[in-house]
C-alpha positions as CSV (number, residue, x, y, z in Angstrom):
1,X,5.6,37.2,-19.4
2,X,3.5,34.2,-19.8
3,X,3.1,31.9,-16.6
4,X,3.3,28.1,-16.3
5,X,2.2,25.5,-14.1
6,X,4.2,22.2,-14.6
7,X,2.9,19.6,-13.2
8,X,5.0,16.2,-13.0
9,X,3.6,13.2,-13.1
10,X,5.6,9.7,-13.3
11,X,3.9,6.1,-12.8
12,X,4.2,4.8,-8.6
13,X,4.2,0.7,-8.8
14,X,3.4,0.7,-5.2
15,X,0.7,2.9,-6.3
16,X,-0.7,0.8,-9.3
17,X,-0.8,-1.8,-7.2
18,X,-2.9,-0.3,-4.9
19,X,-5.1,0.2,-6.9
20,X,-5.4,-3.1,-7.9
21,X,-5.7,-5.0,-4.6
22,X,-9.8,-6.3,-3.4
23,X,-10.3,-5.3,-0.3
24,X,-9.4,-8.1,2.2
25,X,-6.5,-8.7,0.6
26,X,-3.4,-9.2,3.1
27,X,-0.6,-7.7,2.6
28,X,3.1,-6.9,4.2
29,X,4.2,-3.0,3.7
30,X,7.2,-1.5,4.9
31,X,7.8,2.4,5.3
32,X,10.7,4.0,6.8
33,X,9.4,3.7,9.9
34,X,7.6,0.4,10.5
35,X,6.6,-2.9,8.6
36,X,3.2,-4.3,9.2
37,X,3.0,-8.1,8.9
38,X,-0.2,-9.7,7.4
39,X,-2.7,-6.8,7.5
40,X,-5.6,-7.0,5.5
41,X,-6.1,-4.3,3.2
42,X,-9.6,-2.8,3.9
43,X,-9.6,0.1,0.8
44,X,-7.5,3.2,-1.2
45,X,-8.4,6.8,-2.0
46,X,-7.1,8.0,-5.4
47,X,-8.3,11.0,-4.5
48,X,-6.4,11.7,-1.1
49,X,-3.4,8.9,-2.8
50,X,-3.9,6.9,1.5
51,X,-4.8,3.5,1.7
52,X,-6.2,2.1,5.2
53,X,-4.8,-0.9,6.5
54,X,-5.8,-3.1,9.1
55,X,-3.3,-3.7,11.0
56,X,-3.0,-6.3,14.3
57,X,-5.2,-7.4,13.9
58,X,-4.3,-11.3,15.3
59,X,-3.7,-9.6,18.8
60,X,-6.4,-10.3,21.8
61,X,-7.0,-6.8,21.8
62,X,-7.8,-6.9,18.2
63,X,-6.7,-5.2,15.0
64,X,-6.8,-1.5,14.6
65,X,-7.5,0.6,11.5
66,X,-3.9,2.6,10.4
67,X,-4.7,4.9,6.9
68,X,-1.0,5.8,5.0
69,X,0.5,7.7,2.3
70,X,1.0,5.7,-1.0
71,X,4.3,8.2,-0.5
72,X,5.4,6.9,2.5
73,X,5.3,3.3,1.6
74,X,8.3,1.0,0.8
75,X,7.7,-1.8,-0.1
76,X,4.7,-3.8,-0.6
77,X,3.9,-7.4,-0.6
78,X,1.5,-9.2,-1.0
79,X,0.3,-13.2,-2.0
80,X,0.6,-12.6,-5.5
81,X,4.1,-11.0,-5.8
82,X,5.2,-13.6,-3.7
83,X,4.1,-16.4,-6.0
84,X,5.7,-14.5,-8.8
85,X,9.2,-13.7,-7.4
86,X,8.9,-17.6,-7.0
87,X,8.4,-18.6,-10.5
88,X,11.0,-16.1,-11.8
89,X,14.0,-18.1,-9.7
């Protein structure tokens, strides 16, 4: 009997957005647990599917790096996505 390995691929719009972001882009990221406002996008690792953000940048103690799986992100807003939404209205 032959065995087959099935791999499901699907288009993840969040992952596509992360792949196209430039380091230093300001983003608002929503997960099921938190919302990170005005975070700075640092990098996206396509192999691990994780994004690194700098959060709490404007607090006196300074920011901290946060690494989050793209699977945990519910929504991702950038200045560009905000402009696009305003144009669509």
